[in-house]
VOVEX-44220 format. One record per residue: z, x negated, y of N, C-alpha, C in turn; residue number from 0. Coordinates in Angstrom, 2 decimals, padded with zeros to 5 digits. Layout:
<recs>
{rec {Z,X,Y},{Z,X,Y},{Z,X,Y},NUM}
...
</recs>
This chain:
<recs>
{rec {-003.66,013.04,029.44},{-004.89,012.72,028.74},{-005.17,010.67,029.00},0}
{rec {-005.75,010.79,027.39},{-005.65,009.31,027.46},{-007.30,008.73,028.02},1}
{rec {-007.30,007.60,029.06},{-008.50,007.52,029.69},{-009.31,006.07,028.89},2}
{rec {-010.53,006.18,028.97},{-011.33,005.06,028.42},{-012.32,004.52,029.31},3}
{rec {-012.81,003.45,029.47},{-013.45,002.49,030.32},{-014.65,002.97,029.86},4}
{rec {-015.21,004.36,030.24},{-016.81,004.36,029.50},{-017.69,003.25,030.67},5}
{rec {-018.88,002.83,029.79},{-019.63,001.89,030.46},{-019.25,000.37,030.82},6}
{rec {-018.31,000.12,030.37},{-017.83,-001.14,030.24},{-018.07,-001.85,029.10},7}
{rec {-019.08,-002.68,029.01},{-020.01,-002.98,027.75},{-019.22,-003.44,026.83},8}
{rec {-018.15,-004.81,027.01},{-017.90,-005.10,026.04},{-016.13,-005.56,026.46},9}
{rec {-015.26,-004.44,026.86},{-014.17,-004.53,027.06},{-013.24,-004.52,025.92},10}
{rec {-012.33,-005.48,025.85},{-011.16,-005.54,024.41},{-010.14,-005.95,025.15},11}
{rec {-009.18,-005.40,024.45},{-007.63,-005.57,024.78},{-006.97,-006.86,023.57},12}
{rec {-007.96,-007.17,022.50},{-007.36,-008.30,021.82},{-008.13,-009.55,022.31},13}
{rec {-007.40,-010.77,022.53},{-007.98,-011.95,022.64},{-009.22,-012.59,021.71},14}
{rec {-010.22,-013.06,021.80},{-011.03,-013.65,021.21},{-011.17,-012.85,019.81},15}
{rec {-011.63,-011.78,019.85},{-011.70,-010.75,018.88},{-012.77,-011.08,017.96},16}
{rec {-013.77,-011.58,018.11},{-014.97,-012.16,017.69},{-014.71,-013.06,016.65},17}
{rec {-013.87,-014.25,016.99},{-013.46,-015.26,016.28},{-012.43,-014.44,014.91},18}
{rec {-011.82,-013.45,015.24},{-010.96,-012.94,014.58},{-011.65,-012.25,012.94},19}
{rec {-012.92,-011.64,013.62},{-013.42,-010.94,012.30},{-013.76,-011.86,011.69},20}
{rec {-014.70,-013.13,011.83},{-015.04,-013.86,010.93},{-014.24,-014.91,010.15},21}
{rec {-013.11,-015.27,010.69},{-012.11,-015.58,009.99},{-011.03,-015.03,009.00},22}
{rec {-011.51,-013.42,009.13},{-010.83,-012.57,008.06},{-011.98,-012.05,007.27},23}
{rec {-013.10,-012.66,006.65},{-013.75,-011.82,006.12},{-013.60,-011.52,004.67},24}
{rec {-013.46,-010.84,003.90},{-013.02,-010.15,002.93},{-013.17,-011.49,001.74},25}
{rec {-012.09,-011.67,000.88},{-012.23,-012.79,-000.43},{-013.09,-011.88,-001.27},26}
{rec {-014.05,-012.86,-001.62},{-015.37,-012.31,-002.65},{-014.66,-011.34,-003.79},27}
{rec {-013.34,-011.85,-004.68},{-012.89,-011.25,-005.52},{-012.32,-009.81,-005.14},28}
{rec {-011.84,-009.51,-003.81},{-011.67,-008.16,-003.52},{-012.35,-007.41,-003.43},29}
{rec {-013.52,-007.40,-003.09},{-014.83,-006.46,-003.28},{-015.74,-006.58,-004.21},30}
{rec {-015.66,-006.04,-005.40},{-016.55,-006.49,-006.48},{-017.85,-006.12,-006.07},31}
{rec {-018.90,-006.95,-006.65},{-020.33,-006.83,-006.27},{-020.73,-005.64,-006.64},32}
{rec {-020.36,-004.88,-007.70},{-020.91,-003.38,-007.62},{-020.56,-002.67,-006.65},33}
{rec {-019.28,-002.80,-005.82},{-019.07,-002.16,-004.86},{-020.03,-002.51,-003.86},34}
{rec {-019.76,-003.85,-003.49},{-020.68,-004.44,-002.50},{-022.44,-003.78,-002.30},35}
{rec {-022.72,-003.70,-003.87},{-023.85,-003.24,-003.69},{-024.16,-001.68,-003.08},36}
{rec {-023.33,-001.18,-003.46},{-023.37,000.45,-002.62},{-023.56,000.35,-001.24},37}
{rec {-022.16,-000.69,-000.64},{-022.43,-000.84,000.88},{-023.49,-001.28,001.43},38}
{rec {-023.84,-002.43,000.72},{-024.88,-003.19,001.22},{-026.20,-002.26,001.57},39}
{rec {-026.43,-001.33,000.53},{-027.64,-000.24,000.20},{-027.41,000.38,001.64},40}
{rec {-026.26,001.12,001.97},{-026.07,002.21,002.89},{-026.25,001.33,004.42},41}
{rec {-025.51,000.07,004.30},{-025.91,-000.46,005.56},{-027.29,-000.89,006.14},42}
{rec {-028.11,-001.41,005.08},{-029.56,-001.88,005.12},{-030.13,-000.67,005.44},43}
{rec {-030.21,000.55,004.73},{-031.08,001.37,005.18},{-030.76,002.25,006.33},44}
{rec {-029.35,001.97,006.74},{-028.98,002.35,008.02},{-029.52,001.69,009.35},45}
{rec {-029.48,000.71,009.20},{-030.11,-000.33,010.27},{-031.78,-000.21,010.02},46}
{rec {-032.62,-000.22,008.84},{-033.75,000.14,008.96},{-034.53,001.37,009.77},47}
{rec {-033.31,002.19,009.65},{-033.76,003.53,010.21},{-033.20,003.66,011.79},48}
{rec {-032.34,002.35,012.03},{-031.85,002.49,013.41},{-030.69,003.53,013.83},49}
{rec {-029.83,003.82,012.76},{-028.61,004.77,012.97},{-027.66,004.05,013.32},50}
{rec {-027.22,004.35,014.69},{-025.91,003.42,015.36},{-025.05,003.91,014.41},51}
{rec {-023.92,003.16,014.14},{-022.69,003.27,013.38},{-021.74,002.11,013.76},52}
{rec {-020.68,002.16,013.36},{-019.48,001.19,013.28},{-018.56,001.49,012.03},53}
{rec {-018.03,000.23,011.42},{-017.46,000.65,010.37},{-015.85,000.90,010.94},54}
{rec {-015.02,001.54,010.15},{-013.50,001.77,010.70},{-012.84,001.51,009.55},55}
{rec {-011.71,002.51,009.71},{-010.62,002.52,008.15},{-009.81,001.29,008.16},56}
{rec {-009.34,001.42,006.97},{-008.88,-000.03,006.43},{-009.66,-001.30,006.23},57}
{rec {-011.00,-001.08,006.08},{-011.60,-002.40,005.93},{-011.98,-003.27,007.39},58}
{rec {-012.01,-002.18,008.67},{-012.25,-002.79,009.85},{-010.77,-003.18,010.25},59}
{rec {-009.65,-002.43,009.87},{-008.68,-003.27,010.27},{-008.09,-004.31,009.73},60}
{rec {-008.50,-004.64,008.34},{-008.72,-005.81,007.82},{-009.05,-007.18,008.37},61}
{rec {-010.68,-006.45,009.08},{-010.77,-007.88,009.75},{-010.03,-008.17,010.85},62}
{rec {-009.47,-007.37,011.66},{-008.62,-007.71,012.82},{-007.34,-008.60,012.30},63}
{rec {-006.61,-007.93,011.53},{-005.25,-008.24,010.83},{-005.33,-009.64,009.70},64}
{rec {-006.35,-009.59,008.91},{-006.47,-010.41,007.81},{-005.76,-009.56,006.90},65}
{rec {-005.06,-008.50,006.86},{-004.47,-007.97,005.45},{-005.41,-007.29,004.83},66}
{rec {-005.76,-007.73,003.60},{-006.87,-007.16,002.83},{-006.49,-006.26,001.81},67}
{rec {-006.84,-005.22,001.36},{-007.06,-004.54,000.35},{-007.96,-003.37,000.25},68}
{rec {-008.53,-003.28,-001.17},{-009.50,-002.42,-001.48},{-009.25,-001.02,-001.79},69}
{rec {-009.79,-000.20,-000.98},{-009.86,001.04,-000.74},{-010.58,001.65,-001.43},70}
{rec {-011.54,001.31,-001.88},{-012.74,002.07,-002.42},{-013.44,003.45,-001.49},71}
{rec {-013.02,003.11,-000.14},{-013.40,004.33,000.68},{-013.98,003.74,002.32},72}
{rec {-014.94,003.78,002.16},{-015.51,002.88,003.61},{-015.78,003.87,004.80},73}
{rec {-015.34,003.79,005.73},{-015.22,004.57,006.89},{-016.63,004.32,008.14},74}
{rec {-017.40,005.07,008.00},{-018.42,005.08,009.01},{-018.59,005.77,010.11},75}
{rec {-018.34,005.38,011.45},{-018.18,006.47,012.66},{-019.81,006.19,013.17},76}
{rec {-020.07,007.36,013.63},{-021.47,007.95,014.07},{-021.26,008.73,015.36},77}
{rec {-022.32,008.66,016.07},{-022.22,009.92,017.39},{-022.85,011.34,016.50},78}
{rec {-022.29,012.06,017.00},{-022.39,013.52,016.42},{-023.76,013.75,016.28},79}
{rec {-024.60,013.42,017.26},{-026.27,013.66,017.00},{-026.72,012.98,015.83},80}
{rec {-026.11,011.66,015.44},{-026.53,011.03,014.25},{-026.06,011.32,013.09},81}
{rec {-025.17,012.49,012.86},{-024.58,012.42,011.40},{-025.45,012.74,010.39},82}
{rec {-026.46,014.01,010.65},{-027.36,014.32,009.95},{-028.25,013.38,009.28},83}
{rec {-028.70,012.26,010.11},{-029.41,011.15,009.91},{-028.73,009.79,008.83},84}
{rec {-027.42,009.91,009.24},{-026.74,008.97,008.23},{-026.30,009.93,006.93},85}
{rec {-026.20,010.97,006.96},{-026.02,011.52,005.65},{-027.17,011.71,004.93},86}
{rec {-028.51,011.57,005.15},{-029.62,011.58,004.91},{-029.73,009.82,004.24},87}
{rec {-029.18,009.06,004.99},{-029.05,007.57,004.85},{-028.20,007.55,003.20},88}
{rec {-027.06,008.05,003.50},{-026.41,008.06,002.03},{-026.94,008.97,000.94},89}
{rec {-027.68,009.95,001.17},{-028.39,010.88,-000.03},{-029.73,009.94,-000.47},90}
{rec {-030.18,009.34,000.16},{-031.33,008.25,-000.30},{-030.83,007.09,-000.64},91}
{rec {-029.35,006.68,-000.72},{-029.14,005.70,-001.32},{-028.31,006.17,-002.75},92}
{rec {-028.33,006.89,-002.81},{-027.94,007.61,-004.41},{-026.58,008.27,-004.34},93}
{rec {-026.16,008.35,-003.21},{-024.72,009.15,-002.87},{-024.98,010.50,-002.98},94}
{rec {-023.60,011.36,-003.63},{-023.49,012.42,-003.52},{-022.52,013.37,-002.97},95}
{rec {-022.27,014.50,-002.45},{-021.34,014.79,-001.70},{-020.27,015.14,-002.66},96}
{rec {-019.11,014.37,-002.19},{-017.91,014.49,-002.56},{-017.02,015.79,-002.65},97}
{rec {-017.60,016.76,-002.08},{-016.56,018.18,-002.11},{-016.68,018.70,-003.22},98}
{rec {-017.65,018.79,-004.48},{-017.58,019.40,-005.51},{-016.60,018.51,-006.26},99}
{rec {-015.79,017.47,-005.99},{-014.66,016.75,-006.94},{-013.63,017.26,-006.22},100}
{rec {-013.48,017.31,-004.84},{-012.58,017.58,-003.68},{-013.04,018.24,-002.64},101}
{rec {-012.50,019.12,-002.19},{-012.96,019.95,-000.88},{-012.42,019.14,000.35},102}
{rec {-013.14,019.27,001.25},{-012.71,018.61,002.52},{-013.44,019.23,003.46},103}
{rec {-012.78,018.61,004.66},{-013.39,019.87,006.26},{-014.62,019.08,006.74},104}
{rec {-015.84,020.39,006.44},{-016.89,019.43,007.03},{-017.38,019.29,007.90},105}
{rec {-016.31,019.76,009.09},{-016.48,019.88,010.77},{-016.43,018.98,011.16},106}
{rec {-015.93,017.60,010.58},{-015.81,016.41,011.20},{-016.02,015.12,010.41},107}
{rec {-016.25,015.34,009.07},{-016.32,014.46,008.12},{-017.47,014.97,006.99},108}
{rec {-018.48,013.99,006.37},{-019.08,014.10,005.11},{-018.70,013.07,004.60},109}
{rec {-018.46,013.00,003.15},{-018.04,012.30,002.31},{-019.07,012.03,001.27},110}
{rec {-019.60,010.86,000.73},{-020.50,010.72,-000.18},{-019.77,009.39,-001.38},111}
{rec {-020.25,010.16,-002.56},{-019.59,009.02,-003.59},{-020.79,008.60,-004.29},112}
{rec {-020.56,007.46,-004.89},{-021.67,006.89,-005.98},{-020.78,005.94,-006.74},113}
{rec {-020.88,006.04,-008.33},{-019.99,005.29,-008.97},{-018.53,004.99,-008.52},114}
{rec {-018.13,006.13,-008.36},{-016.45,006.08,-007.66},{-016.05,005.43,-006.40},115}
{rec {-016.98,004.97,-005.57},{-017.05,004.42,-004.43},{-017.74,005.46,-003.21},116}
{rec {-016.30,005.67,-002.36},{-016.76,007.02,-001.50},{-017.00,006.13,-000.27},117}
{rec {-017.93,006.96,000.47},{-018.28,006.47,002.25},{-018.36,007.68,003.00},118}
{rec {-017.37,007.30,003.79},{-017.38,008.63,004.55},{-017.85,008.50,005.70},119}
{rec {-018.74,009.52,006.19},{-019.49,009.81,007.61},{-018.47,010.50,008.33},120}
{rec {-018.25,009.85,010.02},{-017.13,010.53,010.51},{-017.91,010.82,011.96},121}
{rec {-017.58,011.93,012.75},{-018.26,012.01,014.04},{-017.49,012.69,014.95},122}
{rec {-016.11,012.93,014.73},{-015.10,013.44,015.38},{-013.65,012.81,014.82},123}
{rec {-012.51,013.19,015.67},{-011.40,013.43,015.50},{-011.22,014.40,014.39},124}
{rec {-009.97,014.21,013.53},{-009.63,015.24,012.70},{-009.44,016.78,013.15},125}
{rec {-009.10,016.40,014.50},{-008.51,017.56,015.00},{-009.60,018.45,016.06},126}
{rec {-010.70,017.76,015.81},{-011.81,018.17,016.67},{-011.99,018.23,018.25},127}
{rec {-010.88,017.32,018.56},{-010.67,017.54,019.95},{-011.46,016.34,020.74},128}
{rec {-012.10,015.57,019.78},{-012.88,014.44,020.54},{-013.68,013.89,019.66},129}
{rec {-015.16,013.84,020.18},{-016.21,013.39,019.11},{-016.24,011.84,019.70},130}
{rec {-016.71,011.44,018.22},{-017.33,009.79,018.71},{-018.25,009.60,019.37},131}
{rec {-018.02,008.60,020.49},{-019.04,008.53,021.51},{-019.39,006.94,021.56},132}
{rec {-020.32,006.64,022.60},{-020.67,005.16,022.27},{-020.00,004.24,022.63},133}
{rec {-018.70,004.55,023.28},{-017.77,003.51,023.69},{-016.58,003.33,022.08},134}
{rec {-017.00,004.13,021.00},{-016.29,003.78,020.04},{-017.01,002.76,019.08},135}
{rec {-018.29,002.93,019.48},{-019.15,002.27,018.60},{-019.83,000.83,019.23},136}
{rec {-019.54,000.71,020.30},{-020.20,-000.84,021.19},{-019.16,-001.65,021.42},137}
{rec {-017.85,-001.28,021.62},{-016.79,-002.37,022.25},{-016.06,-003.11,021.25},138}
{rec {-016.38,-003.01,019.91},{-015.64,-003.42,018.72},{-016.44,-004.89,018.60},139}
{rec {-015.94,-005.74,017.67},{-016.21,-006.99,017.05},{-017.40,-006.73,015.84},140}
{rec {-017.88,-007.70,015.53},{-018.87,-007.52,014.31},{-018.33,-008.59,013.02},141}
{rec {-018.44,-008.19,011.72},{-017.97,-008.95,010.67},{-018.81,-009.14,009.29},142}
{rec {-018.67,-010.25,008.61},{-019.72,-010.17,007.95},{-018.96,-009.76,006.64},143}
{rec {-019.76,-008.77,006.12},{-019.11,-007.90,005.25},{-020.13,-007.62,003.88},144}
{rec {-019.95,-008.08,002.73},{-020.70,-008.08,001.47},{-022.16,-008.62,001.98},145}
{rec {-022.07,-010.05,002.61},{-023.33,-010.37,002.93},{-023.94,-010.22,004.04},146}
{rec {-023.57,-008.69,004.90},{-024.59,-008.33,006.12},{-023.36,-008.47,006.96},147}
{rec {-023.89,-008.67,008.51},{-023.07,-008.55,009.61},{-023.02,-007.20,009.92},148}
{rec {-021.86,-006.59,010.59},{-021.65,-005.36,010.55},{-020.87,-004.92,011.79},149}
{rec {-021.09,-003.73,012.53},{-020.39,-003.64,013.56},{-019.06,-002.77,013.28},150}
{rec {-018.03,-003.00,013.88},{-016.70,-002.25,013.70},{-016.28,-001.77,014.93},151}
{rec {-015.71,-000.65,014.61},{-015.07,000.13,015.90},{-013.73,-000.68,016.60},152}
{rec {-013.73,-000.66,017.77},{-012.78,-001.41,018.50},{-011.16,-001.23,018.12},153}
{rec {-010.36,-002.22,018.20},{-008.82,-001.98,017.76},{-008.33,-000.85,018.44},154}
{rec {-008.67,-000.73,019.92},{-007.99,000.59,020.64},{-008.36,001.99,020.07},155}
{rec {-009.71,002.03,019.65},{-010.03,003.29,019.17},{-009.37,003.57,017.43},156}
{rec {-009.16,002.58,016.88},{-008.46,002.61,015.69},{-007.00,003.15,015.73},157}
{rec {-006.46,002.25,017.00},{-004.85,003.07,016.91},{-004.91,004.07,017.65},158}
{rec {-005.87,004.95,018.23},{-006.23,006.17,018.54},{-005.97,006.99,017.69},159}
{rec {-007.12,006.94,016.60},{-007.31,007.63,015.24},{-006.36,007.80,014.70},160}
{rec {-005.44,006.48,014.36},{-004.38,006.65,013.66},{-003.01,007.33,014.21},161}
{rec {-002.68,007.24,015.31},{-001.95,007.99,016.14},{-002.18,009.58,016.02},162}
{rec {-003.11,009.88,015.75},{-003.60,011.44,015.71},{-003.29,011.45,014.47},163}
{rec {-003.54,010.76,013.50},{-003.40,011.28,011.92},{-001.81,011.45,011.84},164}
{rec {-001.01,010.53,012.44},{000.26,010.66,012.35},{000.81,011.89,013.15},165}
{rec {000.26,012.31,014.01},{000.79,013.34,014.83},{000.56,014.71,013.79},166}
{rec {-000.59,014.65,013.23},{-001.26,015.81,012.41},{-000.29,015.70,011.32},167}
{rec {000.16,014.50,010.61},{001.04,014.50,009.48},{002.39,015.01,009.84},168}
{rec {003.13,014.61,011.16},{004.01,015.21,011.31},{004.19,016.67,011.47},169}
{rec {003.21,017.40,011.88},{003.27,018.54,012.48},{003.28,019.42,011.07},170}
{rec {002.41,018.89,009.97},{002.60,019.49,009.06},{003.55,019.32,007.96},171}
{rec {004.52,018.47,008.37},{005.92,018.06,007.63},{006.80,019.30,008.21},172}
{rec {006.45,019.18,009.46},{007.52,020.14,010.37},{007.23,021.86,009.90},173}
{rec {005.89,021.91,009.60},{005.88,023.37,009.32},{006.24,023.67,008.16},174}
{rec {006.42,022.67,007.17},{006.63,022.70,005.48},{008.21,022.52,005.30},175}
{rec {008.76,022.06,006.28},{010.31,021.91,006.38},{010.53,020.57,005.68},176}
{rec {009.59,019.49,005.73},{009.91,018.20,004.93},{010.12,016.98,005.73},177}
{rec {010.67,017.31,007.06},{010.88,016.33,007.92},{012.08,015.52,007.38},178}
{rec {012.50,014.66,007.11},{013.77,014.05,006.86},{014.90,013.96,007.76},179}
{rec {015.75,013.70,007.39},{016.69,013.03,008.32},{017.10,014.58,009.40},180}
{rec {017.48,013.88,010.84},{017.98,015.18,011.54},{017.22,016.37,012.12},181}
{rec {015.84,015.62,012.10},{014.94,016.89,012.20},{015.05,017.92,011.00},182}
{rec {015.29,017.38,009.76},{015.16,018.54,008.86},{016.26,019.36,009.09},183}
{rec {017.43,019.20,009.76},{018.42,020.21,010.07},{018.41,020.53,011.20},184}
{rec {017.49,020.18,012.24},{017.51,020.90,013.42},{018.99,020.01,014.15},185}
{rec {019.45,018.74,013.68},{020.48,017.90,014.36},{019.92,017.39,015.27},186}
{rec {019.39,017.61,016.56},{019.25,016.91,017.51},{019.79,017.34,019.06},187}
{rec {019.75,016.35,019.79},{020.75,016.51,020.99},{020.49,018.23,021.51},188}
{rec {019.94,018.70,021.51},{019.73,020.17,022.14},{019.53,021.23,021.03},189}
{rec {020.06,020.80,019.78},{019.61,021.83,018.96},{018.19,022.44,018.12},190}
{rec {017.18,021.76,018.95},{015.63,022.26,018.85},{015.18,021.10,018.23},191}
{rec {013.93,021.63,017.67},{012.98,020.57,017.02},{012.22,019.83,018.34},192}
{rec {011.81,018.74,018.22},{011.29,017.97,019.55},{009.55,018.71,019.38},193}
{rec {009.04,018.93,020.18},{007.47,019.22,020.35},{006.56,018.20,019.88},194}
{rec {005.25,018.67,019.50},{004.41,017.52,018.58},{003.57,017.77,019.23},195}
{rec {002.76,016.59,020.57},{001.65,016.68,021.22},{000.81,015.61,020.57},196}
{rec {-000.66,016.08,020.65},{-001.54,015.22,019.94},{-002.09,014.00,020.97},197}
{rec {-002.36,013.07,020.54},{-003.01,011.75,021.40},{-003.66,012.02,023.01},198}
{rec {-004.27,013.17,023.06},{-005.06,013.64,024.29},{-004.04,014.69,024.93},199}
{rec {-002.87,015.08,024.52},{-002.08,015.86,025.12},{-002.88,017.12,025.59},200}
{rec {-003.52,017.67,024.65},{-004.26,019.13,025.07},{-003.65,020.14,024.26},201}
{rec {-002.70,019.81,023.30},{-002.14,020.97,022.62},{-000.82,020.24,022.11},202}
{rec {000.02,021.50,022.18},{001.53,021.44,021.89},{001.99,022.33,020.74},203}
{rec {003.21,021.74,019.97},{003.26,022.83,018.94},{004.86,022.49,018.92},204}
{rec {005.33,023.90,019.25},{006.99,024.13,019.29},{007.48,024.96,018.19},205}
{rec {007.92,024.48,017.19},{008.57,025.22,016.08},{009.25,026.32,016.54},206}
{rec {009.29,027.41,015.83},{010.37,028.39,016.50},{012.06,027.91,016.02},207}
{rec {012.55,028.83,016.48},{014.08,028.28,016.36},{014.59,028.85,015.04},208}
{rec {014.98,028.08,014.22},{015.72,028.39,012.73},{014.43,028.17,011.82},209}
{rec {013.34,027.16,012.22},{012.25,026.86,011.24},{012.71,025.73,010.67},210}
</recs>
């Protein structure tokens, strides 16, 4: 089980993360003004309504690494009890539910879209085994994004999220028989597929013999 330091207000494993974020603000040409208008409107309305959130995904990763790319997909992490309030923020800012264009799992995420720009509201891991809590939102840095200072989820939480996504993808490929190399043919030391375990160690998938 992954242990997290609840109650430790500013715990970080990266040195001087505050400076990293402001050194790596996005170049103006990377995020067009039309896109920034959507993001600024969402940020400002969330601030005005005091909805607790933090930016994650590719944009947060870029603040920490300096490797910028425009995904037109903004991830906002919120507490489960704040999800409806944040969805209202998106709706009142002119974003509509993306479900009509592409179905998604509404048990852990809401996707809003406006002018081709997606804003995802996320309140749990995709496997729904871990809800977002205050540790996710309070232990990161802040970054200057589209002219506003916004909170970022901590690097540790980003690693955890991506590990979960990687494990999920591995399970999917195993089930579909699309794992390349030795795994695809079962050519491992004991003649079986390895088990896949989620980051919390709470679930294990062992493919049947001959799968």
